[in-house]
N, C-alpha and C positions, 0 to 999 in steps of 0.2 A: 971618771965618775964612778961612784960605788952604787951598785944595784941594791935598792931598799924594798920597793913594793909595799910601802906602808899606807894604810888608810888614813886620810886626813879630813879635818873639817875645813870646808872651803866657803868663802864668800865670793860670788862671781856676778858679773853683769850679763844680762841677755838682751840684745838689741831687738828691735821690731822685726828685723829680717832673720832672727834666730842665731845670730853670731854670739858666741859665748866668749867672755873675757874674764880670766881669773883676776881677782883683786888682792885677796890675802887669804892665808891659810894658817891653821893651827896644827902643830904636830907634837907628839909626845916622844921623848927620848930619855931613857933611863929614869922614868918617873917625873921628868921635868917637862913642862909645857912651854913651847915657844911659838909666838905668833910672828909670821913673816909676811911683810908687804911685798907684793910682786912689783918690782921697780920697772923692769923691762921685759917684754915678750920678744924674744929673738927670732923664733920660728914657730909656725903652727902647721900641723899635719893632720889629715883625716886618715884613719886606718881601720882595718877590720881585725879584731883580736878575739879569737874563739867564737866567731860568728856574730859578734856584737860590734856596732859602730863605735869607734873611740876617737877622741880629739886629743892630740899630744901637743903640749906646749913646752918649748925650750925657753927657759926664763933665767933672769939674772936679778939678784937681790943682795943687799948688804946684810949679812947675818953675823952677829957678834963682832962687828967692825971689819969683817972681811967680805969682799965681793965673791959670791959663789954662783955658779951656773948649775941649774937643776932641771929636771924634766917632770912635768905634771901631766897626768892622764885622766881624762874624764870619760867614763863609760856612758854613752848617750842613752842606753836603754834604761838604766836604773839610777843615773845621776850620781854614781859613786866616784870619788876622786882618789887618786893614788899619787904619792910622791914616789916616782919610779927610781930616779937616779939623783944623786947629789955629789 
């Protein structure tokens, strides 16, 4: 996987108990905007990164006809999402 650390626009669900689930996101690459639906969440981890609580999701989706595995990170303090690796 290639390390990207790109800010992305995210649509996510938050359950009554506070569980966050990513649904789909939009990323820009070389001036092109791509919307990706999160097909499967393979693993979820809670971490501390720079003193902030983060949620890391290892996910799988079909992007441009190819199944890709990638990592999404949500900073719980400011609700910013990153596409960390793809």
